[in-house]
C-alpha positions as CSV (number, residue, x, y, z in Angstrom):
1,M,-17.3,22.4,17.2
2,R,-17.0,24.9,14.3
3,R,-19.2,24.7,11.3
4,E,-19.2,26.3,7.9
5,N,-22.5,28.0,7.0
6,Q,-24.1,26.0,10.0
7,S,-24.2,22.9,7.8
8,R,-20.7,21.4,7.6
9,V,-18.0,20.9,10.2
10,S,-14.8,22.6,9.5
11,Q,-12.6,20.1,11.2
12,F,-12.5,16.6,12.6
13,L,-10.8,15.4,15.8
14,L,-8.6,12.2,15.5
15,L,-8.5,10.2,18.7
16,G,-5.3,8.6,17.5
17,L,-3.8,5.4,18.7
18,P,-5.0,3.6,21.9
19,I,-1.8,4.6,23.8
20,Q,-1.5,5.7,27.4
21,P,-0.2,9.3,27.8
22,E,3.0,8.2,29.6
23,Q,3.8,5.9,26.7
24,Q,3.4,8.5,24.0
25,G,7.1,9.3,23.9
26,V,8.1,5.6,23.4
27,F,5.6,5.0,20.7
28,F,6.4,8.3,18.9
29,A,10.1,7.2,18.7
30,L,9.0,3.7,17.5
31,F,6.7,4.9,14.8
32,L,9.1,7.7,13.7
33,G,11.8,5.0,13.3
34,M,9.4,2.8,11.3
35,Y,8.4,5.7,9.0
36,L,12.0,6.8,8.4
37,T,12.9,3.1,7.7
38,T,10.0,2.9,5.2
39,V,11.1,6.0,3.4
40,L,14.9,5.3,3.3
41,G,14.4,1.6,2.5
42,N,12.1,2.2,-0.4
43,L,14.1,5.1,-1.8
44,L,17.2,2.9,-1.6
45,T,15.4,0.2,-3.6
46,I,14.5,2.8,-6.3
47,L,18.0,4.1,-6.3
48,L,19.5,0.7,-6.8
49,I,17.2,-0.2,-9.6
50,R,17.9,3.2,-11.2
51,L,21.7,2.8,-11.0
52,D,22.3,-0.8,-11.8
53,S,21.7,-1.7,-15.4
54,H,21.2,-5.4,-14.6
55,L,18.0,-4.4,-12.8
56,H,16.5,-2.6,-15.8
57,T,14.0,-5.5,-16.3
58,P,10.2,-5.5,-16.2
59,M,10.1,-7.1,-12.7
60,Y,12.3,-4.3,-11.2
61,F,10.5,-1.7,-13.2
62,F,7.3,-2.6,-11.4
63,L,9.2,-3.0,-8.1
64,S,10.5,0.6,-8.4
65,H,6.9,1.9,-8.9
66,L,5.7,-0.3,-5.9
67,A,8.5,1.2,-3.8
68,L,7.5,4.8,-4.8
69,T,3.8,3.9,-4.0
70,D,4.8,2.5,-0.6
71,V,6.7,5.7,0.4
72,S,3.7,7.9,-0.7
73,F,1.2,5.6,1.0
74,S,2.9,5.8,4.3
75,S,3.4,9.5,3.9
76,V,-0.4,10.0,3.6
77,T,-1.0,9.0,7.3
78,A,2.2,8.7,9.2
79,P,3.4,12.4,9.3
80,K,0.0,13.6,10.5
81,M,-0.1,10.8,13.1
82,L,3.4,11.7,14.4
83,M,2.6,15.4,14.5
84,N,-0.6,14.8,16.5
85,M,1.3,12.6,18.9
86,Q,4.0,15.2,19.4
87,T,1.8,18.4,19.6
88,Q,-1.2,16.8,21.2
89,N,-3.3,18.7,18.6
90,Q,-5.7,16.0,17.3
91,S,-7.6,18.2,14.8
92,I,-7.6,17.8,11.0
93,S,-9.4,20.2,8.7
94,Y,-12.3,19.1,6.6
95,A,-10.4,19.6,3.4
96,G,-7.4,17.8,4.8
97,C,-9.5,14.9,5.8
98,I,-11.1,14.6,2.3
99,S,-7.7,14.9,0.7
100,Q,-6.3,12.1,3.0
101,V,-9.2,9.8,2.1
102,Y,-8.5,10.4,-1.6
103,F,-4.8,9.7,-1.5
104,F,-5.2,6.8,0.9
105,L,-7.7,5.1,-1.4
106,M,-5.7,5.9,-4.6
107,L,-2.4,4.7,-3.4
108,G,-3.8,1.6,-1.7
109,C,-5.6,0.6,-4.9
110,L,-2.4,1.3,-6.9
111,D,-0.5,-1.1,-4.6
112,S,-3.0,-3.8,-5.5
113,F,-2.7,-3.2,-9.3
114,L,1.1,-3.1,-9.2
115,L,1.2,-6.4,-7.3
116,T,-1.1,-7.8,-10.0
117,S,1.3,-6.6,-12.8
118,M,4.2,-8.2,-11.0
119,A,2.3,-11.5,-10.7
120,Y,1.6,-11.4,-14.4
121,D,5.3,-10.7,-15.1
122,R,6.3,-13.7,-13.0
123,Y,3.7,-15.8,-14.8
124,V,5.1,-14.9,-18.3
125,A,8.7,-15.4,-17.1
126,I,8.1,-18.9,-15.7
127,C,5.3,-20.3,-17.9
128,H,6.3,-18.7,-21.2
129,P,10.1,-18.0,-20.8
130,L,10.8,-18.2,-24.6
131,H,8.3,-15.4,-25.3
132,Y,9.1,-13.3,-22.2
133,I,11.0,-10.6,-24.0
134,T,8.4,-10.3,-26.7
135,I,5.4,-10.3,-24.4
136,M,6.8,-8.1,-21.5
137,S,7.9,-5.3,-23.8
138,Q,8.7,-1.8,-22.5
139,R,5.5,-0.6,-24.1
140,L,3.4,-3.1,-22.2
141,C,5.1,-2.5,-18.9
142,L,4.5,1.3,-19.3
143,L,0.9,0.7,-20.3
144,L,0.2,-1.5,-17.2
145,V,1.6,1.2,-14.9
146,I,-0.4,4.0,-16.6
147,V,-3.6,1.9,-16.5
148,S,-3.0,1.2,-12.8
149,W,-2.6,4.9,-12.1
150,V,-5.7,5.8,-14.1
151,L,-7.9,3.1,-12.5
152,S,-6.7,3.9,-9.0
153,S,-7.3,7.6,-9.4
154,A,-10.7,7.1,-10.9
155,N,-11.7,4.7,-8.0
156,A,-10.5,7.1,-5.4
157,L,-12.1,10.1,-7.1
158,L,-15.5,8.4,-7.2
159,H,-15.4,7.6,-3.4
160,T,-14.1,11.1,-2.6
161,L,-16.7,13.0,-4.6
162,L,-19.5,10.9,-3.0
163,L,-18.0,11.6,0.4
164,A,-17.7,15.4,-0.3
165,S,-21.4,15.5,-1.2
166,L,-22.5,14.4,2.3
167,S,-23.3,16.7,5.2
168,F,-21.5,16.6,8.5
169,C,-23.5,18.4,11.2
170,G,-23.2,16.2,14.2
171,D,-20.3,14.5,15.9
172,N,-16.8,15.3,14.5
173,I,-14.7,12.8,16.6
174,L,-13.0,10.1,14.6
175,P,-11.9,7.0,16.7
176,H,-8.9,6.5,14.4
177,F,-5.4,8.0,13.7
178,F,-6.4,9.0,10.1
179,C,-9.5,9.7,8.0
180,D,-10.6,6.2,7.2
181,L,-13.5,6.3,4.7
182,S,-15.8,3.9,6.6
183,T,-15.1,5.7,9.8
184,V,-15.8,9.1,8.3
185,L,-19.1,7.9,6.8
186,K,-20.4,6.9,10.2
187,L,-20.3,10.6,11.2
188,S,-22.3,11.9,8.3
189,S,-25.8,13.3,8.9
190,S,-26.8,12.4,5.4
191,D,-28.0,9.1,3.8
192,T,-24.9,7.1,3.0
193,T,-26.6,4.3,1.2
194,V,-25.0,5.3,-2.2
195,N,-21.6,5.5,-0.6
196,E,-21.9,2.1,1.0
197,L,-23.2,0.6,-2.2
198,C,-20.2,2.0,-4.0
199,I,-17.8,0.6,-1.5
200,L,-19.5,-2.8,-1.7
201,T,-19.3,-2.9,-5.5
202,V,-16.5,-0.7,-6.9
203,G,-14.4,-0.8,-3.8
204,V,-14.5,-4.5,-3.3
205,T,-14.0,-5.1,-7.0
206,V,-10.7,-3.3,-7.3
207,I,-9.4,-5.5,-4.5
208,T,-10.9,-8.9,-5.3
209,L,-10.3,-8.9,-9.0
210,P,-6.6,-8.2,-8.7
211,L,-6.4,-10.8,-6.0
212,I,-8.1,-13.3,-8.2
213,C,-5.7,-12.5,-11.1
214,I,-2.7,-13.0,-8.7
215,L,-4.1,-16.4,-7.5
216,V,-4.7,-17.5,-11.1
217,S,-1.2,-16.5,-12.1
218,Y,0.4,-18.3,-9.2
219,S,-1.7,-21.4,-9.8
220,H,-0.3,-21.6,-13.3
221,I,3.2,-20.9,-12.0
222,G,2.8,-23.6,-9.4
223,A,1.7,-26.1,-12.0
224,T,4.7,-25.2,-14.2
225,I,7.1,-25.4,-11.3
226,L,6.0,-28.9,-10.4
227,R,6.8,-30.0,-13.9
228,V,10.4,-28.7,-13.7
229,P,12.6,-31.8,-13.8
230,S,15.8,-30.4,-12.1
231,A,16.1,-29.4,-8.5
232,K,18.2,-26.4,-9.5
233,G,15.5,-25.1,-11.9
234,L,12.9,-25.6,-9.2
235,C,14.8,-23.6,-6.6
236,K,15.5,-20.8,-9.1
237,A,11.8,-20.6,-10.0
238,L,10.8,-20.6,-6.3
239,S,13.4,-17.9,-5.4
240,T,12.1,-15.5,-8.2
241,C,8.5,-15.8,-6.8
242,G,9.3,-16.0,-3.1
243,C,9.7,-12.3,-2.5
244,H,6.6,-11.3,-4.4
245,L,4.5,-14.0,-2.7
246,S,5.7,-12.7,0.7
247,V,4.7,-9.1,-0.2
248,V,1.3,-10.3,-1.6
249,S,0.5,-12.3,1.5
250,L,1.5,-9.4,3.8
251,Y,-0.5,-6.9,1.8
252,Y,-3.7,-8.9,1.2
253,G,-3.6,-10.6,4.6
254,T,-3.8,-7.3,6.5
255,I,-6.3,-5.6,4.1
256,I,-8.7,-8.7,4.2
257,G,-8.4,-8.9,8.0
258,L,-9.2,-5.1,8.3
259,Y,-12.0,-4.6,5.8
260,F,-13.4,-8.0,4.9
261,F,-13.5,-9.5,8.4
262,P,-13.8,-6.4,10.6
263,L,-13.7,-6.8,14.3
264,S,-16.8,-6.0,16.5
265,N,-17.8,-2.5,17.4
266,N,-16.4,-3.2,20.9
267,S,-12.9,-3.8,19.4
268,K,-12.2,-0.4,17.8
269,D,-8.8,-0.3,19.4
270,K,-7.8,-3.6,17.7
271,D,-9.1,-2.2,14.4
272,V,-6.7,0.8,14.8
273,I,-3.8,-1.5,15.6
274,V,-4.5,-3.7,12.5
275,A,-4.7,-0.5,10.4
276,I,-1.1,0.3,11.6
277,L,0.0,-3.0,10.1
278,Y,-1.7,-2.2,6.8
279,T,-0.6,1.4,6.5
280,L,2.9,1.4,7.9
281,V,4.4,-2.0,8.7
282,T,3.7,-3.5,5.3
283,S,5.4,-0.7,3.5
284,M,8.3,-0.8,5.9
285,L,8.9,-4.6,5.4
286,N,8.7,-4.6,1.6
287,P,12.3,-3.4,1.0
288,F,13.6,-5.9,3.6
289,I,11.7,-8.7,1.9
290,Y,13.1,-7.9,-1.5
291,S,16.7,-7.1,-0.3
292,L,17.1,-10.0,2.1
293,R,15.6,-12.7,-0.2
294,N,16.7,-11.3,-3.6
295,K,20.2,-11.9,-4.9
296,D,19.9,-9.3,-7.6
297,I,19.1,-6.5,-5.1
298,K,21.9,-7.6,-2.7
299,G,24.3,-7.8,-5.6
300,A,23.4,-4.3,-6.9
301,L,23.9,-2.9,-3.3
302,G,27.3,-4.6,-3.0
303,S,28.4,-3.4,-6.4
304,I,27.5,0.2,-5.6
305,L,29.1,0.0,-2.2
306,N,32.3,-1.4,-3.7
307,R,32.4,1.4,-6.3
308,A,31.9,4.0,-3.6
309,T,34.7,2.4,-1.5
310,F,37.3,2.6,-4.3
311,L,36.5,6.1,-5.4
312,P,39.4,8.5,-4.7
């Protein structure tokens, strides 16, 4: 193990996924396909929203930012994981590990804030439809996205700076496929009390508060939907929220299972598998959820394909 000035390790070793050597090729192809699907699916969503003027609404404005965040979020961990599987080189530099922690935290937090903004948009659209255009102005939408980026960056920067202040002089083996903050902290030879306190307060807050806001928004939406007299209006209201609820359930279900109800120390392999669901599967499924259950997205795709077909 190499060290810098005999006080800090210069690299970490990622043990990767709990896969047998003879199965590496199969899982490499599987995860490569999942990653490419994530990138292409989310980029297609962004392209459709950009090209179709009917999708230039607050909901799809937030969706385009969510798609961009999902592409970036998957790209923080997946390429390195795939490269390690292909080359059998499990090392990651100290600087690379710290950078991975920062972008993983920042983009994961940004996902949470964007989902909250989308829930607020649905709340205004269903509970205050007559004032929707006035309330969800372009200025407010842009402000919500900017605030989401600022808060996410500040949260990630705080955790990263506290992590960078620690010393790593002992074991440098990470039983994971990426530099997960809690896993890296366990390798530190310094006192991590401040780091753990920060995770417990700031880290939990940026997850639980958005989740509470989403739940409150949908409780109001649910109460409003139940008062809708016509079956047609009820179905329309449910369809507009169904996609978002599916994404929220998928996102928070995996993150709560991974960080709020962690498995025992003897189940590290299962923790890694759950992390795959959180980091890769969720981002891959989001475009399918919105495209398969959303008539606007499917309509935009059909319109663009028709235009491309009739081009000379």
